[in-house]
N, C-alpha and C positions, 0 to 999 in steps of 0.2 A: 782631792784627786785620788787618794787611796781608796775611797769609797767607790768611785767609778770603776777602778781597776778590779776591786773585789766583786762588784756586780757583774762585770764582764766575765770573770771566771765562773760565777754562778750560772750565767747564761750558757757558757761553754759546757759546763757540767750537765745542764739540762739537755743540750743538744746531743751530748755523748750518750745519754740514757734513752734518747728517743729511739723507737723501734726501727725507724728508717735508717738511722745511723748504724745501729747494731747489726742490722741485716747487711748493710753495705760492707761493714768490716768483715763479716763472715764470708761474703762473696769475694772480697778482696784477697782473702787467704786461699779460698777454694779454687778460684779461676786459674791462677798460675800453676797450681798443682795438677788440675784436671786437664787443662788445655795448653800444656807447655809446647807441644808440637805446632799447634795452630798459631800461638803467639810468636813463636820463633819464625814461622813462615811469613806471618804478617810483618814482623820487624825487618826481615831481610828484604821483602818486597818494597817496604816503605823506604829503606835505605837506597835501594836501586832507583826508585822513583825520585827521591830527593836529589840523588846524584845527577840523574838525567835532567831534572828541572834546573839544577845549578849550572850545568855545563852546556845548555843549548835549548832547554825547554821544548816547545813543540817542534823545533827544527832538528832536534837530536834524532839520529837514525833509529834509536831504540825506544823512542817516545811511546808509540802505540803499544808495544809489547810490555813496557814498564807499567803503563796505565792499566792494561788488561790484567797483568799479574797482581798488581796492588789491589785492584777492585775485587778480584776473585778471592784473594787472601782475606781482605776486609769483610767481604760478604760471608765467608765461611765462619770467621771468628765471631762476627756480630750476630750471626743467626743462632748461636748457642743460647739456650734458655737462660743460663746464669748470667751471661754477659749482657743480654738484653734486659734482664731484670735489674742488673747493676745500674745500667744507664737510666732506667725508669726511676729507680730510687734516687740516683744522683740528681736528676731533674726535679723530683719532688722536694728533696732537701734544699736545693738551690732556690726553688720557689718559696719555701717556708722562710729561708733566710732573707730573701728579698722583701717579702711581706713584713717581716720583723723590722728590717732596716727602714722601710717606708713608714711604718707606724712610729718608729723612733724619731725619724727626721721630721715627720709631720707634727710631732709633739713639740719640737723645737721651733720649726718654721716651715710653712708650706712652700717657701721659695728655694729650699735646698733640693738639688737635683738628685734623684734616685733612679736606679735601673727600672726599666719597664718589664713587662712579662717576658720579653726576649733577652733581658739582661743588658740592654743598651741604655746608656745614659744619654738623654736627649740634649742637644746643644741649645744654647740660648738661655735667656733668663739670667737671674743673678741670685746671689746668696746673701742678701741683706735683709734684715728684719725691719719692718716698718712700724 
C-alpha cells in the first residue's frame, strides 16, 4: 500500500512540473491582481443572481435585470485574454488527467467506469472482473 501512495505522489510531482500546470499557477496569481475590479463586479452580480434564483427564480421582479447584469459581468471577465487562457489550460489539464485515469482503470479492468471526454461517468455496467 505504501508503494501505491509513493507512486501517486510521483505522479502528482510530474503533474506539478507539467508546463500546463505551471502556466495555470502563474495565471492564477496574475488574474486576481490584474482584474480585481472585473472579478468584484462579477462576484456581486453572481450574488444578486443567486439571491434572485433562491427567492423566486424566474418569477422574481428583478429576474431579467439580474440575469442581464450577471451575463454582462461574466462576458467582460471571461473575454480577458488571461482568463480565457486559464480556462483553456484547465480543460487541457483535465483532459490529460481523464486520459491517465482511463489508462489506469483499463489496466485493471475494462469494466470500471471512467469519465468520458465531457467528464461524465456513464451509468450502467458493473465493476466486476471476469
